[in-house]
NUDO-410935 format. One record per residue (C-alpha): x, z, y; residue number from 1; residue in three letters. Coordinates in nm, 3 decimals. Each point is the difference from the previous one (the first is absolute). Example, Ala and Ser with C-alpha at 12.3 -4.5 7.8 and 13.67 -1.06 7.14 Angstrom:
<pts>
{c1 = 1.230	c3 = 0.780	c2 = -0.450	resi = 1	resn = ALA} .
{c1 = 0.137	c3 = -0.066	c2 = 0.344	resi = 2	resn = SER} .
</pts>
This chain:
<pts>
{c1 = 0.015	c3 = 0.006	c2 = 0.006	resi = 1	resn = UNK} .
{c1 = 0.082	c3 = -0.060	c2 = 0.346	resi = 2	resn = UNK} .
{c1 = 0.145	c3 = 0.304	c2 = 0.177	resi = 3	resn = UNK} .
{c1 = -0.304	c3 = 0.020	c2 = 0.248	resi = 4	resn = UNK} .
{c1 = -0.206	c3 = 0.062	c2 = -0.306	resi = 5	resn = UNK} .
{c1 = 0.168	c3 = 0.312	c2 = -0.111	resi = 6	resn = UNK} .
{c1 = 0.026	c3 = 0.131	c2 = 0.353	resi = 7	resn = UNK} .
{c1 = -0.380	c3 = -0.052	c2 = 0.027	resi = 8	resn = UNK} .
{c1 = -0.048	c3 = 0.171	c2 = -0.322	resi = 9	resn = UNK} .
{c1 = 0.232	c3 = 0.316	c2 = 0.078	resi = 10	resn = UNK} .
{c1 = -0.209	c3 = 0.026	c2 = 0.335	resi = 11	resn = UNK} .
{c1 = -0.352	c3 = -0.056	c2 = -0.135	resi = 12	resn = UNK} .
{c1 = -0.017	c3 = 0.090	c2 = -0.360	resi = 13	resn = UNK} .
{c1 = -0.143	c3 = 0.365	c2 = 0.074	resi = 14	resn = UNK} .
{c1 = -0.256	c3 = -0.113	c2 = 0.257	resi = 15	resn = UNK} .
{c1 = -0.102	c3 = -0.343	c2 = -0.059	resi = 16	resn = UNK} .
{c1 = -0.339	c3 = -0.050	c2 = -0.167	resi = 17	resn = UNK} .
{c1 = 0.135	c3 = -0.244	c2 = -0.233	resi = 18	resn = UNK} .
{c1 = 0.253	c3 = 0.218	c2 = -0.144	resi = 19	resn = UNK} .
{c1 = -0.209	c3 = 0.338	c2 = -0.015	resi = 20	resn = UNK} .
{c1 = -0.298	c3 = -0.144	c2 = -0.132	resi = 21	resn = UNK} .
{c1 = 0.200	c3 = -0.216	c2 = -0.253	resi = 22	resn = UNK} .
{c1 = 0.170	c3 = 0.329	c2 = -0.115	resi = 23	resn = UNK} .
{c1 = -0.369	c3 = 0.146	c2 = -0.057	resi = 24	resn = UNK} .
{c1 = -0.112	c3 = -0.277	c2 = -0.229	resi = 25	resn = UNK} .
{c1 = 0.305	c3 = -0.017	c2 = -0.215	resi = 26	resn = UNK} .
{c1 = 0.017	c3 = 0.382	c2 = -0.062	resi = 27	resn = UNK} .
{c1 = -0.361	c3 = -0.044	c2 = -0.138	resi = 28	resn = UNK} .
{c1 = 0.081	c3 = -0.286	c2 = -0.188	resi = 29	resn = UNK} .
{c1 = 0.311	c3 = 0.167	c2 = -0.150	resi = 30	resn = UNK} .
{c1 = -0.205	c3 = 0.311	c2 = -0.090	resi = 31	resn = UNK} .
{c1 = -0.282	c3 = -0.189	c2 = -0.184	resi = 32	resn = UNK} .
{c1 = 0.166	c3 = -0.316	c2 = -0.162	resi = 33	resn = UNK} .
{c1 = 0.356	c3 = 0.101	c2 = -0.026	resi = 34	resn = UNK} .
{c1 = -0.044	c3 = 0.363	c2 = -0.083	resi = 35	resn = UNK} .
{c1 = 0.362	c3 = 0.104	c2 = -0.017	resi = 36	resn = UNK} .
{c1 = 0.084	c3 = 0.315	c2 = -0.202	resi = 37	resn = UNK} .
{c1 = 0.040	c3 = 0.313	c2 = 0.173	resi = 38	resn = UNK} .
{c1 = 0.368	c3 = 0.032	c2 = 0.172	resi = 39	resn = UNK} .
{c1 = 0.041	c3 = -0.367	c2 = -0.118	resi = 40	resn = UNK} .
{c1 = 0.281	c3 = -0.242	c2 = 0.101	resi = 41	resn = UNK} .
{c1 = -0.071	c3 = -0.239	c2 = 0.249	resi = 42	resn = UNK} .
{c1 = 0.189	c3 = -0.291	c2 = 0.141	resi = 43	resn = UNK} .
{c1 = -0.086	c3 = -0.191	c2 = 0.323	resi = 44	resn = UNK} .
{c1 = 0.171	c3 = -0.341	c2 = 0.031	resi = 45	resn = UNK} .
{c1 = 0.057	c3 = -0.119	c2 = 0.361	resi = 46	resn = UNK} .
{c1 = -0.106	c3 = 0.340	c2 = 0.162	resi = 47	resn = UNK} .
{c1 = 0.078	c3 = -0.119	c2 = 0.346	resi = 48	resn = UNK} .
{c1 = 0.021	c3 = 0.269	c2 = 0.232	resi = 49	resn = UNK} .
{c1 = -0.141	c3 = 0.200	c2 = -0.260	resi = 50	resn = UNK} .
{c1 = -0.346	c3 = 0.064	c2 = 0.155	resi = 51	resn = UNK} .
{c1 = -0.172	c3 = 0.010	c2 = -0.352	resi = 52	resn = UNK} .
{c1 = 0.269	c3 = 0.235	c2 = -0.150	resi = 53	resn = UNK} .
{c1 = -0.202	c3 = 0.316	c2 = 0.084	resi = 54	resn = UNK} .
{c1 = -0.317	c3 = -0.114	c2 = -0.124	resi = 55	resn = UNK} .
{c1 = 0.171	c3 = -0.109	c2 = -0.347	resi = 56	resn = UNK} .
{c1 = 0.153	c3 = 0.343	c2 = -0.015	resi = 57	resn = UNK} .
{c1 = -0.326	c3 = 0.152	c2 = -0.034	resi = 58	resn = UNK} .
{c1 = 0.009	c3 = -0.166	c2 = -0.376	resi = 59	resn = UNK} .
{c1 = 0.369	c3 = 0.103	c2 = -0.096	resi = 60	resn = UNK} .
{c1 = 0.345	c3 = -0.062	c2 = 0.072	resi = 61	resn = UNK} .
{c1 = 0.072	c3 = -0.274	c2 = 0.202	resi = 62	resn = UNK} .
{c1 = 0.307	c3 = -0.257	c2 = -0.038	resi = 63	resn = UNK} .
{c1 = 0.016	c3 = -0.289	c2 = 0.246	resi = 64	resn = UNK} .
{c1 = 0.191	c3 = -0.320	c2 = 0.068	resi = 65	resn = UNK} .
{c1 = 0.029	c3 = -0.195	c2 = 0.337	resi = 66	resn = UNK} .
{c1 = 0.236	c3 = -0.279	c2 = 0.071	resi = 67	resn = UNK} .
{c1 = 0.013	c3 = 0.034	c2 = 0.387	resi = 68	resn = UNK} .
{c1 = 0.270	c3 = 0.243	c2 = 0.107	resi = 69	resn = UNK} .
{c1 = -0.194	c3 = 0.125	c2 = 0.309	resi = 70	resn = UNK} .
{c1 = -0.320	c3 = 0.052	c2 = -0.158	resi = 71	resn = UNK} .
{c1 = 0.159	c3 = 0.161	c2 = -0.291	resi = 72	resn = UNK} .
{c1 = 0.156	c3 = 0.253	c2 = 0.209	resi = 73	resn = UNK} .
{c1 = -0.313	c3 = 0.090	c2 = 0.136	resi = 74	resn = UNK} .
{c1 = -0.169	c3 = 0.037	c2 = -0.334	resi = 75	resn = UNK} .
{c1 = 0.285	c3 = 0.204	c2 = -0.115	resi = 76	resn = UNK} .
{c1 = -0.063	c3 = 0.257	c2 = 0.282	resi = 77	resn = UNK} .
{c1 = -0.374	c3 = 0.026	c2 = -0.113	resi = 78	resn = UNK} .
{c1 = 0.052	c3 = 0.018	c2 = -0.369	resi = 79	resn = UNK} .
{c1 = 0.294	c3 = 0.244	c2 = 0.028	resi = 80	resn = UNK} .
{c1 = 0.241	c3 = -0.176	c2 = -0.219	resi = 81	resn = UNK} .
{c1 = 0.152	c3 = -0.324	c2 = -0.101	resi = 82	resn = UNK} .
{c1 = -0.196	c3 = -0.314	c2 = 0.027	resi = 83	resn = UNK} .
{c1 = 0.159	c3 = -0.266	c2 = -0.247	resi = 84	resn = UNK} .
{c1 = 0.075	c3 = -0.383	c2 = 0.103	resi = 85	resn = UNK} .
{c1 = -0.094	c3 = -0.190	c2 = -0.317	resi = 86	resn = UNK} .
{c1 = -0.143	c3 = -0.349	c2 = 0.054	resi = 87	resn = UNK} .
{c1 = -0.275	c3 = -0.156	c2 = -0.209	resi = 88	resn = UNK} .
{c1 = 0.003	c3 = -0.156	c2 = -0.254	resi = 89	resn = UNK} .
{c1 = 0.332	c3 = 0.166	c2 = -0.115	resi = 90	resn = UNK} .
{c1 = -0.076	c3 = 0.369	c2 = 0.127	resi = 91	resn = UNK} .
{c1 = 0.370	c3 = 0.082	c2 = -0.085	resi = 92	resn = UNK} .
{c1 = 0.096	c3 = 0.355	c2 = 0.088	resi = 93	resn = UNK} .
{c1 = -0.309	c3 = 0.152	c2 = -0.165	resi = 94	resn = UNK} .
{c1 = 0.180	c3 = 0.044	c2 = -0.323	resi = 95	resn = UNK} .
{c1 = -0.230	c3 = 0.087	c2 = -0.286	resi = 96	resn = UNK} .
{c1 = -0.242	c3 = 0.192	c2 = 0.211	resi = 97	resn = UNK} .
{c1 = -0.375	c3 = -0.072	c2 = -0.109	resi = 98	resn = UNK} .
{c1 = -0.314	c3 = 0.098	c2 = 0.217	resi = 99	resn = UNK} .
{c1 = -0.341	c3 = 0.120	c2 = -0.063	resi = 100	resn = UNK} .
{c1 = -0.126	c3 = -0.205	c2 = 0.299	resi = 101	resn = UNK} .
{c1 = 0.192	c3 = -0.245	c2 = 0.191	resi = 102	resn = UNK} .
{c1 = -0.145	c3 = -0.128	c2 = 0.337	resi = 103	resn = UNK} .
{c1 = 0.078	c3 = -0.349	c2 = 0.140	resi = 104	resn = UNK} .
{c1 = -0.217	c3 = -0.001	c2 = 0.330	resi = 105	resn = UNK} .
{c1 = 0.023	c3 = -0.332	c2 = 0.190	resi = 106	resn = UNK} .
{c1 = 0.331	c3 = -0.085	c2 = -0.168	resi = 107	resn = UNK} .
{c1 = -0.037	c3 = -0.274	c2 = -0.250	resi = 108	resn = UNK} .
{c1 = -0.069	c3 = -0.254	c2 = 0.249	resi = 109	resn = UNK} .
{c1 = 0.346	c3 = 0.035	c2 = 0.117	resi = 110	resn = UNK} .
{c1 = 0.159	c3 = -0.072	c2 = -0.316	resi = 111	resn = UNK} .
{c1 = 0.097	c3 = -0.361	c2 = -0.080	resi = 112	resn = UNK} .
{c1 = -0.085	c3 = 0.063	c2 = -0.385	resi = 113	resn = UNK} .
{c1 = -0.290	c3 = 0.197	c2 = -0.031	resi = 114	resn = UNK} .
{c1 = -0.040	c3 = -0.056	c2 = -0.382	resi = 115	resn = UNK} .
{c1 = 0.351	c3 = 0.147	c2 = -0.035	resi = 116	resn = UNK} .
{c1 = -0.056	c3 = 0.284	c2 = 0.230	resi = 117	resn = UNK} .
{c1 = -0.309	c3 = 0.110	c2 = -0.215	resi = 118	resn = UNK} .
{c1 = 0.192	c3 = -0.022	c2 = -0.300	resi = 119	resn = UNK} .
{c1 = 0.258	c3 = 0.206	c2 = 0.159	resi = 120	resn = UNK} .
{c1 = -0.261	c3 = 0.270	c2 = 0.094	resi = 121	resn = UNK} .
{c1 = -0.144	c3 = 0.003	c2 = -0.333	resi = 122	resn = UNK} .
{c1 = 0.328	c3 = 0.111	c2 = -0.135	resi = 123	resn = UNK} .
{c1 = 0.031	c3 = 0.309	c2 = 0.210	resi = 124	resn = UNK} .
{c1 = -0.331	c3 = 0.109	c2 = -0.121	resi = 125	resn = UNK} .
{c1 = -0.039	c3 = 0.256	c2 = -0.267	resi = 126	resn = UNK} .
{c1 = -0.268	c3 = -0.115	c2 = -0.266	resi = 127	resn = UNK} .
{c1 = -0.336	c3 = 0.023	c2 = 0.147	resi = 128	resn = UNK} .
{c1 = 0.150	c3 = 0.044	c2 = 0.365	resi = 129	resn = UNK} .
{c1 = -0.167	c3 = -0.198	c2 = 0.260	resi = 130	resn = UNK} .
{c1 = 0.068	c3 = -0.224	c2 = 0.289	resi = 131	resn = UNK} .
{c1 = -0.186	c3 = 0.020	c2 = 0.322	resi = 132	resn = UNK} .
{c1 = 0.064	c3 = -0.315	c2 = 0.210	resi = 133	resn = UNK} .
{c1 = -0.151	c3 = -0.170	c2 = 0.321	resi = 134	resn = UNK} .
{c1 = 0.042	c3 = -0.333	c2 = 0.129	resi = 135	resn = UNK} .
{c1 = -0.126	c3 = -0.205	c2 = 0.292	resi = 136	resn = UNK} .
{c1 = -0.304	c3 = -0.234	c2 = -0.073	resi = 137	resn = UNK} .
{c1 = -0.090	c3 = -0.354	c2 = 0.084	resi = 138	resn = UNK} .
{c1 = 0.271	c3 = -0.267	c2 = 0.054	resi = 139	resn = UNK} .
{c1 = -0.182	c3 = -0.149	c2 = 0.277	resi = 140	resn = UNK} .
{c1 = 0.031	c3 = 0.320	c2 = 0.214	resi = 141	resn = UNK} .
{c1 = 0.384	c3 = -0.058	c2 = 0.033	resi = 142	resn = UNK} .
{c1 = 0.116	c3 = 0.056	c2 = 0.349	resi = 143	resn = UNK} .
{c1 = 0.287	c3 = 0.129	c2 = 0.221	resi = 144	resn = UNK} .
{c1 = -0.066	c3 = 0.350	c2 = -0.195	resi = 145	resn = UNK} .
{c1 = 0.118	c3 = -0.135	c2 = -0.314	resi = 146	resn = UNK} .
{c1 = 0.307	c3 = -0.176	c2 = 0.139	resi = 147	resn = UNK} .
{c1 = 0.120	c3 = 0.304	c2 = 0.157	resi = 148	resn = UNK} .
{c1 = -0.030	c3 = 0.186	c2 = -0.322	resi = 149	resn = UNK} .
{c1 = 0.170	c3 = -0.236	c2 = -0.197	resi = 150	resn = UNK} .
{c1 = -0.289	c3 = -0.066	c2 = -0.213	resi = 151	resn = UNK} .
{c1 = 0.060	c3 = -0.252	c2 = -0.297	resi = 152	resn = UNK} .
{c1 = -0.369	c3 = -0.046	c2 = -0.049	resi = 153	resn = UNK} .
{c1 = -0.341	c3 = 0.122	c2 = 0.025	resi = 154	resn = UNK} .
{c1 = -0.235	c3 = 0.044	c2 = -0.308	resi = 155	resn = UNK} .
{c1 = -0.334	c3 = -0.105	c2 = -0.118	resi = 156	resn = UNK} .
{c1 = -0.189	c3 = 0.241	c2 = -0.222	resi = 157	resn = UNK} .
{c1 = 0.054	c3 = -0.237	c2 = -0.280	resi = 158	resn = UNK} .
{c1 = 0.349	c3 = -0.043	c2 = 0.057	resi = 159	resn = UNK} .
{c1 = 0.075	c3 = 0.363	c2 = -0.009	resi = 160	resn = UNK} .
{c1 = -0.175	c3 = 0.027	c2 = -0.330	resi = 161	resn = UNK} .
{c1 = 0.203	c3 = -0.243	c2 = -0.148	resi = 162	resn = UNK} .
{c1 = 0.350	c3 = 0.139	c2 = 0.085	resi = 163	resn = UNK} .
{c1 = -0.099	c3 = 0.333	c2 = -0.117	resi = 164	resn = UNK} .
{c1 = -0.182	c3 = -0.141	c2 = -0.314	resi = 165	resn = UNK} .
{c1 = 0.324	c3 = -0.221	c2 = -0.069	resi = 166	resn = UNK} .
{c1 = 0.231	c3 = 0.335	c2 = 0.026	resi = 167	resn = UNK} .
{c1 = 0.068	c3 = 0.245	c2 = -0.242	resi = 168	resn = UNK} .
{c1 = -0.272	c3 = 0.243	c2 = 0.172	resi = 169	resn = UNK} .
{c1 = -0.365	c3 = 0.024	c2 = -0.111	resi = 170	resn = UNK} .
{c1 = -0.220	c3 = -0.053	c2 = 0.306	resi = 171	resn = UNK} .
{c1 = -0.253	c3 = 0.255	c2 = 0.042	resi = 172	resn = UNK} .
{c1 = -0.160	c3 = -0.050	c2 = 0.337	resi = 173	resn = UNK} .
{c1 = 0.041	c3 = -0.221	c2 = 0.294	resi = 174	resn = UNK} .
{c1 = -0.193	c3 = -0.107	c2 = 0.292	resi = 175	resn = UNK} .
{c1 = -0.022	c3 = -0.028	c2 = 0.363	resi = 176	resn = UNK} .
{c1 = 0.017	c3 = 0.284	c2 = 0.299	resi = 177	resn = UNK} .
{c1 = -0.010	c3 = 0.010	c2 = 0.353	resi = 178	resn = UNK} .
{c1 = -0.322	c3 = -0.195	c2 = -0.023	resi = 179	resn = UNK} .
{c1 = -0.214	c3 = 0.175	c2 = 0.259	resi = 180	resn = UNK} .
{c1 = 0.231	c3 = -0.127	c2 = 0.278	resi = 181	resn = UNK} .
{c1 = 0.052	c3 = -0.345	c2 = -0.134	resi = 182	resn = UNK} .
{c1 = -0.239	c3 = -0.160	c2 = 0.233	resi = 183	resn = UNK} .
{c1 = 0.142	c3 = 0.132	c2 = 0.308	resi = 184	resn = UNK} .
{c1 = 0.368	c3 = -0.095	c2 = -0.134	resi = 185	resn = UNK} .
{c1 = -0.111	c3 = -0.352	c2 = -0.082	resi = 186	resn = UNK} .
{c1 = -0.145	c3 = -0.006	c2 = 0.368	resi = 187	resn = UNK} .
{c1 = 0.301	c3 = 0.126	c2 = 0.142	resi = 188	resn = UNK} .
{c1 = 0.212	c3 = -0.258	c2 = -0.182	resi = 189	resn = UNK} .
{c1 = -0.218	c3 = -0.273	c2 = 0.143	resi = 190	resn = UNK} .
{c1 = -0.008	c3 = 0.133	c2 = 0.329	resi = 191	resn = UNK} .
{c1 = 0.384	c3 = 0.014	c2 = -0.003	resi = 192	resn = UNK} .
{c1 = 0.031	c3 = -0.348	c2 = -0.117	resi = 193	resn = UNK} .
{c1 = -0.220	c3 = -0.131	c2 = 0.263	resi = 194	resn = UNK} .
{c1 = 0.209	c3 = 0.159	c2 = 0.263	resi = 195	resn = UNK} .
{c1 = 0.321	c3 = -0.111	c2 = -0.139	resi = 196	resn = UNK} .
{c1 = 0.131	c3 = 0.314	c2 = -0.046	resi = 197	resn = UNK} .
{c1 = 0.033	c3 = 0.097	c2 = -0.352	resi = 198	resn = UNK} .
{c1 = 0.161	c3 = 0.361	c2 = 0.050	resi = 199	resn = UNK} .
{c1 = 0.190	c3 = 0.181	c2 = -0.247	resi = 200	resn = UNK} .
{c1 = 0.013	c3 = 0.323	c2 = 0.181	resi = 201	resn = UNK} .
{c1 = -0.169	c3 = 0.324	c2 = -0.120	resi = 202	resn = UNK} .
{c1 = -0.109	c3 = 0.215	c2 = 0.278	resi = 203	resn = UNK} .
{c1 = -0.215	c3 = 0.350	c2 = -0.005	resi = 204	resn = UNK} .
{c1 = -0.329	c3 = -0.058	c2 = 0.121	resi = 205	resn = UNK} .
{c1 = -0.163	c3 = 0.227	c2 = 0.259	resi = 206	resn = UNK} .
{c1 = -0.086	c3 = 0.346	c2 = -0.160	resi = 207	resn = UNK} .
{c1 = -0.371	c3 = -0.069	c2 = -0.037	resi = 208	resn = UNK} .
{c1 = 0.040	c3 = -0.317	c2 = -0.146	resi = 209	resn = UNK} .
{c1 = 0.268	c3 = 0.095	c2 = -0.237	resi = 210	resn = UNK} .
{c1 = -0.190	c3 = 0.298	c2 = -0.142	resi = 211	resn = UNK} .
{c1 = -0.303	c3 = -0.236	c2 = -0.032	resi = 212	resn = UNK} .
{c1 = 0.180	c3 = -0.255	c2 = -0.197	resi = 213	resn = UNK} .
{c1 = 0.183	c3 = 0.260	c2 = -0.194	resi = 214	resn = UNK} .
{c1 = -0.337	c3 = 0.149	c2 = -0.118	resi = 215	resn = UNK} .
{c1 = -0.140	c3 = -0.340	c2 = -0.093	resi = 216	resn = UNK} .
{c1 = 0.299	c3 = -0.099	c2 = -0.208	resi = 217	resn = UNK} .
{c1 = 0.027	c3 = 0.342	c2 = -0.172	resi = 218	resn = UNK} .
{c1 = -0.357	c3 = 0.006	c2 = -0.111	resi = 219	resn = UNK} .
{c1 = 0.119	c3 = -0.266	c2 = -0.242	resi = 220	resn = UNK} .
{c1 = 0.146	c3 = 0.278	c2 = -0.204	resi = 221	resn = UNK} .
{c1 = -0.339	c3 = 0.055	c2 = -0.147	resi = 222	resn = UNK} .
{c1 = -0.033	c3 = -0.336	c2 = -0.119	resi = 223	resn = UNK} .
{c1 = 0.335	c3 = -0.133	c2 = -0.103	resi = 224	resn = UNK} .
{c1 = 0.049	c3 = -0.008	c2 = -0.383	resi = 225	resn = UNK} .
{c1 = -0.357	c3 = 0.083	c2 = -0.031	resi = 226	resn = UNK} .
{c1 = -0.185	c3 = -0.284	c2 = 0.102	resi = 227	resn = UNK} .
{c1 = 0.126	c3 = -0.367	c2 = 0.068	resi = 228	resn = UNK} .
{c1 = 0.030	c3 = -0.050	c2 = 0.379	resi = 229	resn = UNK} .
{c1 = -0.051	c3 = -0.329	c2 = 0.153	resi = 230	resn = UNK} .
{c1 = 0.309	c3 = -0.194	c2 = 0.138	resi = 231	resn = UNK} .
{c1 = 0.241	c3 = 0.208	c2 = 0.221	resi = 232	resn = UNK} .
{c1 = 0.326	c3 = -0.001	c2 = 0.144	resi = 233	resn = UNK} .
{c1 = 0.186	c3 = 0.147	c2 = -0.279	resi = 234	resn = UNK} .
{c1 = -0.016	c3 = -0.001	c2 = -0.396	resi = 235	resn = UNK} .
{c1 = 0.070	c3 = 0.308	c2 = -0.242	resi = 236	resn = UNK} .
{c1 = 0.113	c3 = 0.010	c2 = -0.360	resi = 237	resn = UNK} .
{c1 = 0.026	c3 = 0.261	c2 = -0.242	resi = 238	resn = UNK} .
{c1 = 0.204	c3 = -0.060	c2 = -0.306	resi = 239	resn = UNK} .
{c1 = 0.142	c3 = 0.190	c2 = -0.287	resi = 240	resn = UNK} .
{c1 = 0.317	c3 = -0.020	c2 = -0.220	resi = 241	resn = UNK} .
{c1 = -0.098	c3 = -0.089	c2 = -0.371	resi = 242	resn = UNK} .
</pts>
């Protein structure tokens, strides 16, 4: 990712509605669908500035991987110990460690060979261990945001299912989320194109709007994984090691 993305992440990841609501949704999804054992071993791949680490620590002992030096330094402060530099698909540096839960949250789209990445992740799971992953949806929504984040692709629902089902993992559940705000996102994207301004910057909305957007997005925690949601900005998958 471009340096500006990590800077914005470090500045906003505790206050911006998207980060805050997404953590609530993911925590609920992990609790219901991944169900790691008490004091389980957890790995987050591509942890960025570490904004998910405290949430993941609710479920067990967390290890983390991040490639960017500055983001890794911030994540290490938050985790209180080393964050490893172990790129996908090799994941060298993890040794023979095995995990009850691996989280790859908006990560796989950055990797040239996503199939090899899932194979490598499968090799780091204990028998019955779970992968929880998220990716951006809809190729037609490609924008400057994808460029500055160094995305290789966006996924359709069918494409996400195919890569998981072709891997050594067993797909348990997949679907859309960030669906309730999807119409607003489409309108904003169209307006940006009409203005000729495809802006990749992430800004903190005014406090009342930030709170309202967080409340709407976070409400999906009651639905994601329970009911099939209509198309949204993101896709999730839960898969298990065989």
